N, C-alpha and C positions, 0 to 999 in steps of 0.2 A: 504493500499498498504507499504510495507517496507521501512522503513528509509534508509537504503543505496541506494534502488531504487529512493527515491526522491533526493538524496543527487546528486545520478549520474545524473539524470535530470537535476539538477540545474547546477551541472556543467559543462554540458554540454552545455546547454544555454550560459554560462558565457564564454564558449571557442567560441562559435558561435559567439557572438556579441563584442567579446574582439576588440578594433579598431588596425588597422593595424599603426604601429610605421610611422612615416611621414618619408620621405626621407630626407636626408640631403644634400646640395652640398657643397663640398668643392671648393673654387676657389681660383687660385694664382692671386693675382691682383697689380699691380705697386702702387706705394703709395700717386701718385695724385688726382685718382678718390675715393679716401677712404671715402668722405663725400656724393658724388655721390651714390656710391656704397651702403652705408646704407639705403639711398631711396629706391632705385631700387630693393633692397633684401627685405626690408620691403614690398615694391607694389606686388613684386613675390610673395611672402608668402602669403598674403592676397589672392589672385587670385588663386593660385594652392595647397597651404597648404602645398610647398614645403621649407624648411629653406634653406637659403643661408650661409654658413659660410665662411669669407673673410679673408686671410693672406695677410697684406699688407708688400712689400718690394721690393728690386731693382729688375727690369725685368730679370735682367741678372743671378742673383742668382736663380730666379725662373727658368729660363731656363735650368740652369746645373741640379737643383733639379730634373726637370719631366724627365730629359734622364736618370738621375738617378734612377727612379722609385717612386718619391713620388707619395703618392696617390690623385694627384686633379684630379678635374672633367673639370675644366674650367681654362683659361690661360686668363687673360686681362693684356697685356703689354703695358709700355710706348711707345712702336715703332713696327712696322710691321716686322722688319729685326729679334726679337727673336721667333714669331710665324711662322715667315717662314722657319728658322732653324729647327723649331722642325718638320714642315710637310715633310721638306726635309729629315731627317732622320727617319721618319717613327713614329713620336712619337705623333701626331697629325692628324687628320683629316682635309684633304686640303678641304673639300667641305664647312667646316664650318670658315673657316680663313677669316674675316672680317675686315675693316676699320670701326670703328664705332663712332668717336670721332676724333678732331684735338687738342691738347695742345698749351699751352701757358705762356712764360717767363714773368716775373716779377722781378724789383728790390724792394723790402721790405724792410725797415727800423722802428723801433719803433719811433714813434711821438717823443718821449724824445730827439731823437738825432738832430732834427731839422736839416734836411739836406737841405731842399730843393728841394725834387723829382722830384716836380711838375716843377721846374722851370730849373734845370741842368741836370735831365736824367742821364745819362752815365756820365759827367762829374764829378756827385757828388762822384765816387769812387775813383777821386783822392784828394778828400777832407784828409788834414793831419788829421783830428779827425778820419778819416775811417784807422783802423788798420787792419779788418781782415774780410773778405768777405766770406760768407760761399755759397758753389756748392757741387753739388752732386759728385761721384765718376765717372769720365767720362768713367772709364773702363768698368762700369757692368751700368750705369744710364744714360737713354739718355738724360734726362735734364741735366743731368752734360757735355755730349756731345756739348749739344747745346749751353750750357752758355758759353764754353771754343771757339766756334766758333764764337757767338756774341760779345766775347771780341776779337778776334783776327782781325774780320771784323770793328770794332769800333777802330781799333788802340790802344786799352788799353791793351794787353793781357801784354806785358813786361812791361808794367808801372804798374800793379798790381799784378803780377806775384807771388811777397814776401807776398802779403796780403791773399792768397788764402787758405782757410781749407776746406777739403772735408768729407762730411758725405758720409755713405755707399749708402745711397740712397737721394732722394729727401725730405723725410720724416725728414731724421736725419738733413740734412743742413736746414731745416723750424726751428726743436728745436734750432739748434745755433744761429739763428738769433733772436726769441722770447726770448731766454732767454738771450741774448746779450752777447754771448761768441763769437760773431760776430757782427760788426755796420750794415753790409749789409747781405742778403740774395740775390743769383741768384734763385730764385722759381718759381716751377710751381704755376701758377696762383689758381686752384683750392685749394692749401692748405691755401691760404692767405682767406679763408672763416671759418678756425677754430676758435672759439671763441676768443680764446689767441692773434689772430692778428689782431683782432677788431679795436684795437688801434694804429696801424701803419699806415706807408703811402707806397701806392704802385705807380710803374710806371711801363707801360705797355713797354716792350723789343721790338721796330719796329719787325716783323716777317721777314722783309727781310732780316734781319741781323743772320737768323739759319735755318736751314733746317724745314721743314713740321715734325711737331712732331706726328706720326699717332700713335693712340689709336687704337692698334689692339686684338683682341679676338682669340679664338679657342679653341676648344672642344679637351681636350685631348683622343689620343686613346685607353688607358687602363683606361678611367674612368668608373667606377663603374654605373654611371647614367648618361648615355647618352642623352637619351630620355629627360630627366630633362634639362640637361647642355644647349641641343639645345633650348627648351622650354625657359629658361632664357635668351640665348643670343638673343631668338626673341623679348623678353619683353625688354631688352636695346636697342634692334635696334627701336624700334618703337618708334608712333610720341610722345608719353606721356614720354617715356624713353629719348628722346632727348629734351624734354622742360626739365626734370630734370638736366641734364648733362648740358644744358646751363645754368641752373640757379647758379648751381658750377664751372663756367668761362671754359668749354669745348663746343668747336663750332662743328656744326654737321660734320657727316666725314661719307662716303660711302652712300648707298641704304638705304633710311628710309623704313621702314614696318608697317605697320596699325595694330592695329588701334593706 
């Protein structure tokens, strides 16, 4: 058999059995569920072979980026309003819009501050040792809006107004608090599960002081991998997905799916 023919057969076989590259989903995700997202993405990849790459940031900025054509397959927002706006504008698929969790606000301080959060709660913000309070930008970050509303309802907004410093998103606000650029952070509960924040003290802000923080998700209309995006969203909403989210400080929201 001629050598050229043999080489041709080998090359043909190699071409036939070469693995198809795995799909990669690109998700725009609010900053607060990033630790839960890591576990959710890992679970989904093991089950499906599809990798999920999440970009974390402010929900408002992602809304604008998707409207401008950024190539995301899925949007996981810290509130329901931004995904709803995308649906209304024709940028996302209405039948995929779902509220899958509820977020919660906490005060967080480094243990070194010794402010006695457990006993004082919100009143700790008026302690003269508290010079800076880290909050997310209320213009583009749902947790920032919730924090300002909570301060207003607690009768503290004017008293602490001069102390507030704003991060672009809730993750940057957490960095300000963790680095002690601010003595206190008004943060998303899930972010306090970071290893760097284990040495802190946290106090959960009463939920009746701010609107429900709905964690909503939607598949982007221009998604390159719509079927995979829908499958990942189903995985997030599943019973096991719910358990994962709860481990990171998010409560269930919306309809749970099996398994």
